[in-house]
C-alpha positions as CSV (number, residue, x, y, z in Angstrom):
1,M,-66.6,-67.7,-33.9
2,S,-70.1,-66.1,-34.4
3,L,-70.6,-62.3,-34.6
4,G,-73.0,-62.5,-31.7
5,T,-70.2,-63.4,-29.3
6,L,-67.9,-60.5,-30.0
7,E,-66.5,-58.7,-27.0
8,E,-66.8,-54.9,-26.4
9,E,-63.2,-54.2,-27.6
10,D,-63.9,-56.0,-30.8
11,L,-67.1,-54.1,-31.2
12,A,-65.3,-50.8,-30.7
13,E,-62.6,-51.8,-33.1
14,Y,-65.3,-52.6,-35.6
15,F,-67.0,-49.2,-35.3
16,R,-63.6,-47.5,-35.6
17,L,-62.9,-49.2,-38.8
18,Q,-66.4,-48.7,-40.2
19,Y,-67.0,-45.1,-39.2
20,G,-63.6,-43.6,-38.5
21,E,-63.2,-42.1,-42.0
22,R,-66.7,-40.8,-42.0
23,L,-66.2,-39.1,-38.7
24,L,-63.0,-37.6,-39.9
25,Q,-64.8,-36.2,-43.0
26,L,-67.4,-34.7,-40.7
27,L,-64.7,-33.0,-38.5
28,Q,-63.0,-31.6,-41.6
29,K,-66.2,-29.8,-42.5
30,F,-65.8,-27.6,-39.3
31,P,-63.3,-24.7,-39.5
32,S,-59.9,-25.0,-37.8
33,I,-59.0,-23.3,-34.5
34,E,-57.0,-20.6,-36.3
35,E,-60.0,-19.8,-38.6
36,Q,-62.5,-19.5,-35.7
37,S,-63.2,-16.1,-34.3
38,E,-65.7,-17.1,-31.7
39,S,-65.1,-17.1,-28.0
40,P,-63.9,-20.3,-26.3
41,S,-67.2,-20.8,-24.5
42,I,-69.1,-20.7,-27.8
43,R,-66.6,-23.1,-29.4
44,L,-66.9,-25.4,-26.3
45,L,-70.7,-25.4,-26.6
46,E,-70.4,-26.2,-30.3
47,K,-68.0,-29.0,-29.6
48,K,-70.3,-30.4,-27.0
49,K,-73.2,-30.2,-29.4
50,E,-71.1,-31.9,-32.1
51,A,-70.1,-34.6,-29.6
52,Q,-73.7,-35.1,-28.7
53,I,-74.6,-35.4,-32.3
54,L,-71.8,-37.8,-32.9
55,H,-72.8,-39.8,-29.8
56,R,-76.4,-40.1,-31.0
57,V,-75.1,-41.1,-34.5
58,M,-72.9,-43.7,-32.9
59,E,-75.7,-45.0,-30.7
60,E,-78.0,-45.3,-33.7
61,K,-75.3,-47.1,-35.6
62,K,-74.6,-49.3,-32.7
63,E,-78.3,-50.1,-32.2
64,T,-78.6,-50.7,-36.0
65,F,-75.6,-53.0,-35.9
66,K,-77.0,-54.8,-32.8
67,R,-80.3,-55.4,-34.6
68,K,-78.4,-56.6,-37.6
69,M,-76.3,-59.0,-35.5
70,E,-79.4,-60.3,-33.8
71,S,-81.0,-60.8,-37.1
72,L,-77.9,-62.5,-38.4
73,N,-77.7,-64.7,-35.3
74,Q,-81.4,-65.6,-35.8
75,R,-80.6,-66.4,-39.4
76,W,-77.7,-68.6,-38.3
77,E,-79.9,-70.4,-35.9
78,D,-82.6,-70.8,-38.6
79,L,-79.9,-72.1,-41.0
80,A,-78.7,-74.6,-38.3
81,V,-82.2,-75.8,-37.8
82,K,-82.7,-76.1,-41.5
83,E,-79.4,-77.8,-41.9
84,A,-80.4,-80.4,-39.2
85,Q,-83.7,-80.8,-40.9
86,L,-82.0,-81.2,-44.2
87,K,-79.6,-83.8,-42.7
88,A,-82.6,-85.6,-41.3
89,H,-84.3,-85.5,-44.7
90,M,-81.2,-86.7,-46.4
91,Q,-80.9,-89.6,-44.0
92,K,-84.5,-90.5,-44.5
93,F,-84.0,-90.1,-48.3
94,E,-80.9,-92.3,-48.2
95,Q,-82.8,-94.9,-46.1
96,F,-85.6,-94.7,-48.6
97,I,-83.1,-95.2,-51.5
98,Q,-81.6,-98.2,-49.6
99,D,-85.0,-99.7,-48.9
100,N,-86.0,-99.2,-52.6
101,D,-82.7,-100.8,-53.7
102,Q,-83.3,-103.7,-51.4
103,K,-86.9,-104.0,-52.7
104,R,-85.6,-103.7,-56.3
105,I,-83.0,-106.4,-55.7
106,R,-85.6,-108.7,-54.1
107,A,-88.0,-108.0,-56.9
108,L,-85.2,-108.8,-59.5
109,K,-84.3,-112.0,-57.6
110,K,-88.0,-113.0,-57.5
111,A,-88.4,-112.2,-61.2
112,N,-85.3,-114.2,-62.1
113,K,-86.5,-117.1,-60.0
114,E,-89.9,-116.9,-61.6
115,R,-88.3,-116.7,-65.0
116,E,-86.1,-119.8,-64.3
117,L,-89.1,-121.6,-62.9
118,K,-91.1,-120.7,-66.0
119,Q,-88.2,-121.9,-68.3
120,L,-88.1,-125.1,-66.2
121,R,-91.8,-125.6,-66.6
122,V,-91.5,-125.0,-70.4
123,Q,-88.7,-127.6,-70.6
124,E,-90.8,-130.1,-68.6
125,L,-93.8,-129.4,-70.8
126,A,-91.7,-129.9,-73.9
127,K,-90.2,-133.1,-72.5
128,A,-93.7,-134.3,-71.6
129,K,-94.9,-133.6,-75.1
130,Q,-92.0,-135.6,-76.5
131,E,-92.8,-138.5,-74.2
132,I,-96.4,-138.4,-75.3
133,V,-95.3,-138.5,-78.9
134,A,-92.9,-141.4,-78.1
135,L,-95.7,-143.3,-76.3
136,R,-98.1,-142.8,-79.2
137,L,-95.5,-144.2,-81.6
138,K,-94.9,-147.1,-79.3
139,H,-98.6,-147.7,-79.1
140,Q,-98.8,-147.7,-82.8
141,R,-95.9,-150.2,-83.1
142,L,-97.5,-152.5,-80.5
143,S,-100.8,-152.3,-82.3
144,S,-99.2,-153.2,-85.5
145,K,-97.4,-156.1,-83.8
146,L,-100.6,-157.3,-82.2
147,Q,-102.3,-157.4,-85.6
148,A,-99.3,-159.2,-87.1
149,Y,-99.3,-161.7,-84.2
150,S,-103.0,-162.4,-84.4
151,I,-102.4,-165.2,-86.8
152,F,-100.4,-167.0,-84.1
153,N,-103.4,-166.7,-81.7
154,K,-105.5,-168.4,-84.4
155,Y,-102.9,-171.1,-84.8
156,L,-102.8,-171.7,-81.0
157,E,-106.5,-172.0,-80.9
158,K,-106.3,-174.7,-83.6
159,V,-103.6,-176.4,-81.6
160,V,-105.8,-176.5,-78.5
161,E,-108.6,-178.0,-80.5
162,N,-106.4,-180.8,-81.8
163,S,-104.5,-181.6,-78.6
164,E,-104.8,-182.5,-74.9
165,F,-104.4,-178.8,-73.9
166,E,-107.6,-177.0,-72.8
167,E,-106.4,-173.4,-73.1
168,I,-103.8,-171.4,-75.0
169,Q,-102.1,-170.4,-71.8
170,E,-101.3,-174.1,-71.1
171,V,-99.6,-174.3,-74.5
172,I,-97.6,-171.1,-73.8
173,A,-96.7,-172.4,-70.4
174,R,-95.5,-175.7,-71.9
175,Y,-93.5,-173.8,-74.5
176,K,-91.9,-171.7,-71.8
177,T,-91.0,-174.8,-69.8
178,L,-89.4,-176.4,-72.9
179,V,-87.5,-173.3,-73.7
180,S,-86.3,-173.1,-70.0
181,M,-85.2,-176.7,-70.1
182,N,-83.4,-176.2,-73.4
183,H,-81.7,-173.2,-72.0
184,D,-80.6,-175.2,-68.9
185,L,-79.3,-178.0,-71.1
186,M,-77.4,-175.6,-73.3
187,Q,-76.0,-173.9,-70.2
188,S,-75.0,-177.4,-68.8
189,V,-73.3,-178.2,-72.1
190,Q,-71.5,-174.9,-72.2
191,D,-70.4,-175.3,-68.5
192,G,-69.1,-178.8,-69.4
193,Q,-67.3,-177.5,-72.4
194,E,-65.7,-174.8,-70.3
195,K,-64.7,-177.4,-67.7
196,I,-63.1,-179.5,-70.4
197,E,-61.2,-176.6,-71.8
198,H,-60.1,-175.6,-68.4
199,A,-58.9,-179.2,-67.7
200,K,-57.1,-179.3,-71.0
201,A,-55.4,-176.0,-70.2
202,R,-54.4,-177.3,-66.8
203,L,-53.0,-180.5,-68.3
204,A,-51.0,-178.6,-70.9
205,H,-49.7,-176.3,-68.1
206,Y,-48.8,-179.4,-66.0
207,M,-47.1,-181.1,-68.9
208,K,-45.1,-177.9,-69.6
209,E,-44.1,-177.6,-66.0
210,K,-43.0,-181.2,-65.8
211,G,-41.1,-181.0,-69.1
212,D,-39.3,-177.9,-67.7
213,E,-38.5,-179.8,-64.5
214,I,-37.2,-182.9,-66.4
215,L,-35.0,-180.6,-68.6
216,Q,-33.7,-178.8,-65.5
217,L,-33.0,-182.2,-63.8
218,N,-31.2,-183.5,-66.9
219,N,-29.0,-180.3,-66.9
220,Q,-28.3,-180.8,-63.2
221,L,-27.4,-184.5,-63.9
222,A,-25.0,-183.5,-66.7
223,Q,-23.4,-180.9,-64.4
224,L,-23.0,-183.4,-61.6
225,Q,-21.5,-185.9,-64.0
226,M,-19.0,-183.3,-65.1
227,R,-18.2,-182.4,-61.5
228,Y,-17.7,-186.2,-60.7
229,D,-15.4,-186.6,-63.6
230,R,-13.3,-183.6,-62.5
231,A,-13.3,-184.8,-58.9
232,H,-12.2,-188.3,-60.0
233,S,-9.3,-186.7,-62.0
234,N,-8.4,-184.5,-59.0
235,V,-8.4,-187.6,-56.7
236,I,-5.7,-189.3,-58.9
237,V,-3.6,-186.1,-58.9
238,W,-4.0,-185.6,-55.1
239,E,-3.2,-189.3,-54.4
240,S,0.1,-188.8,-56.4
241,R,0.8,-185.6,-54.5
242,W,0.0,-187.3,-51.2
243,A,2.5,-190.1,-51.9
244,H,5.1,-187.5,-52.8
245,I,4.3,-185.6,-49.6
246,Q,4.6,-188.8,-47.5
247,N,8.0,-189.6,-49.1
248,T,9.3,-186.1,-48.6
249,A,8.0,-186.1,-44.9
250,A,9.8,-189.4,-44.3
251,K,13.0,-188.0,-45.6
252,K,12.7,-184.8,-43.6
253,T,11.8,-186.8,-40.5
254,L,14.9,-188.9,-40.9
255,L,17.0,-185.8,-41.4
256,L,15.4,-184.1,-38.4
257,G,16.2,-187.2,-36.3
258,T,19.8,-187.1,-37.5
259,I,20.1,-183.4,-36.7
260,K,18.6,-183.9,-33.2
261,M,21.1,-186.8,-32.5
262,A,24.0,-184.7,-33.7
263,T,22.9,-181.7,-31.6
264,L,22.5,-184.0,-28.6
265,N,25.9,-185.5,-29.1
266,L,27.4,-182.0,-29.5
267,F,25.6,-180.8,-26.3
268,Q,26.9,-183.8,-24.3
269,M,30.4,-183.1,-25.5
270,V,30.2,-179.5,-24.6
271,S,28.6,-180.3,-21.2
272,K,31.6,-182.5,-20.3
273,Q,33.9,-179.6,-20.9
274,L,31.9,-177.3,-18.7
275,K,32.2,-177.4,-14.9
276,D,28.6,-176.4,-14.3
277,S,26.6,-178.2,-16.9
278,P,23.3,-176.5,-17.5
279,S,20.1,-178.6,-17.0
280,V,18.5,-179.1,-20.4
281,S,15.8,-181.5,-21.4
282,L,16.8,-184.2,-23.9
283,E,13.9,-183.2,-26.1
284,D,14.7,-179.4,-26.2
285,T,17.0,-179.5,-29.2
286,H,16.8,-175.7,-29.7
287,K,18.2,-175.0,-26.2
288,Q,20.9,-177.6,-26.6
289,L,21.9,-175.9,-29.8
290,D,22.0,-172.5,-28.1
291,V,24.2,-173.8,-25.3
292,S,26.6,-175.5,-27.7
293,M,26.9,-172.3,-29.8
294,V,27.5,-170.1,-26.7
295,V,30.3,-172.5,-25.5
296,G,31.7,-172.5,-29.1
297,Y,32.0,-168.7,-29.1
298,L,33.7,-168.8,-25.7
């Protein structure tokens, strides 16, 4: 809270703290009541005079303090204005610094880009110089070859003079035609040789496959022969067993017929003894036997 906004009580308290001791010292300079010999009216006038003096002093001090407070408030206001101005200047300065940093960054980027572009140009120039040197060397080699091949040009000129050709280009065209025909013939021979080799390979592969098939068929034939021999041996064994089974079955059939006849005879004999003969089929041997056994138990 600023000093300019103090209330009256605060102001009085301030004067009491600042000037209380000094007033006490002034009062101590005056003699005490016991030491005074003047009349009460005189002492009252003196006290009023002292009070007036003290009041003037207090008013002067108060006015001085008020002026100081106004001056202090004005200084505070000036300081606030200067602080706002300083903040504005600081903001402008910071903006200026940021702008300068951005400009510096853009300048650095531009410088780096120009440096890279310059290096690229230097590299391209060096490459171009190397290409020029290579082209010069190639030109020298071609010139040397041209000089070396000049004897063939003279030879072709003599050929044209002593043949049906009219120009050197005709001789060269004829030579290219013969070379092309020779290349075609060689290619045909190579293609034919490749076809022959391919046919030989196919034939060898076919012979191998058929040989494997023949060997496999021979193995199968041998296995089938072995199976036939085993089957033939088994037929003889099973024929013997079948004859034995037939003989055994005939004996068991005869025995079964005998048992059935005996059971039937027994059942007929038992039935004659019973008053109420049960009705049993002649073919139901088991029931006939059961009835006979029951009657036998009775």
